[in-house]
C-alpha positions as CSV (number, residue, x, y, z in Angstrom):
1,X,0.0,0.0,0.0
2,X,2.6,2.5,-1.0
3,X,1.4,6.0,-2.1
4,X,2.3,7.1,-5.5
5,X,4.8,10.0,-5.6
6,X,3.5,13.3,-6.8
7,X,5.6,14.8,-9.5
8,X,6.6,18.4,-8.8
9,X,8.4,20.6,-11.2
10,X,12.0,21.1,-10.2
11,X,12.6,24.4,-8.3
12,X,14.8,27.0,-9.9
13,X,18.4,27.1,-8.7
14,X,19.3,30.2,-6.6
15,X,22.1,31.1,-9.0
16,X,19.6,31.1,-11.9
17,X,17.2,33.2,-9.9
18,X,19.9,35.8,-9.2
19,X,20.9,35.9,-12.9
20,X,17.3,36.5,-13.9
21,X,16.9,39.3,-11.4
22,X,20.1,41.0,-12.5
23,X,19.0,40.6,-16.2
24,X,15.7,42.2,-15.4
25,X,17.5,45.1,-13.7
26,X,19.7,45.6,-16.7
27,X,22.9,44.6,-15.0
28,X,25.1,42.3,-17.1
29,X,28.0,40.1,-15.8
30,X,30.7,42.5,-16.8
31,X,29.1,45.4,-15.0
32,X,28.5,43.3,-12.0
33,X,32.1,42.2,-11.9
34,X,33.2,45.8,-12.1
35,X,31.0,46.8,-9.2
36,X,32.2,43.8,-7.1
37,X,35.8,44.8,-7.8
38,X,35.2,48.4,-6.8
39,X,33.6,47.4,-3.6
40,X,36.4,45.0,-2.7
41,X,39.1,47.6,-3.5
42,X,37.2,50.1,-1.3
43,X,37.1,47.6,1.6
44,X,40.9,46.9,1.2
45,X,41.7,50.6,1.1
46,X,39.7,51.2,4.3
47,X,41.4,48.3,6.1
48,X,44.8,49.6,5.1
49,X,43.9,53.1,6.4
50,X,42.7,51.6,9.7
51,X,46.0,49.7,10.0
52,X,48.1,52.8,9.4
53,X,46.1,54.7,12.0
54,X,46.7,51.9,14.5
55,X,50.5,51.8,13.9
56,X,51.0,55.6,14.3
57,X,53.0,56.6,17.4
58,X,51.2,58.7,20.0
59,X,53.3,61.8,19.1
60,X,52.0,61.9,15.6
61,X,48.5,61.5,16.8
62,X,48.8,64.6,18.9
63,X,50.4,66.6,16.2
64,X,47.7,65.6,13.8
65,X,45.2,67.2,16.1
66,X,43.3,64.3,17.5
67,X,39.9,64.9,18.9
68,X,40.0,66.9,22.0
69,X,37.0,67.4,24.3
70,X,35.2,70.7,23.6
71,X,34.6,73.1,26.4
72,X,31.2,74.7,26.1
73,X,29.8,77.4,28.3
74,X,26.1,76.9,29.1
75,X,24.2,79.9,30.3
């Protein structure tokens, strides 16, 4: 008394769905690759900048004019 299996259509693969969405938005693979590269280069640049700031000696930080607390007079 086994039940017959229902045949369902195969679901779309996520990669195909993403490709369809990008195609509908008018973004082709070359443009997507350019955008991805720009984002990654920006992240790398930001990380390098943060590392440089961490490696600076304290004397240079003070010369640079680090953030000092502001004194405000309240009436």
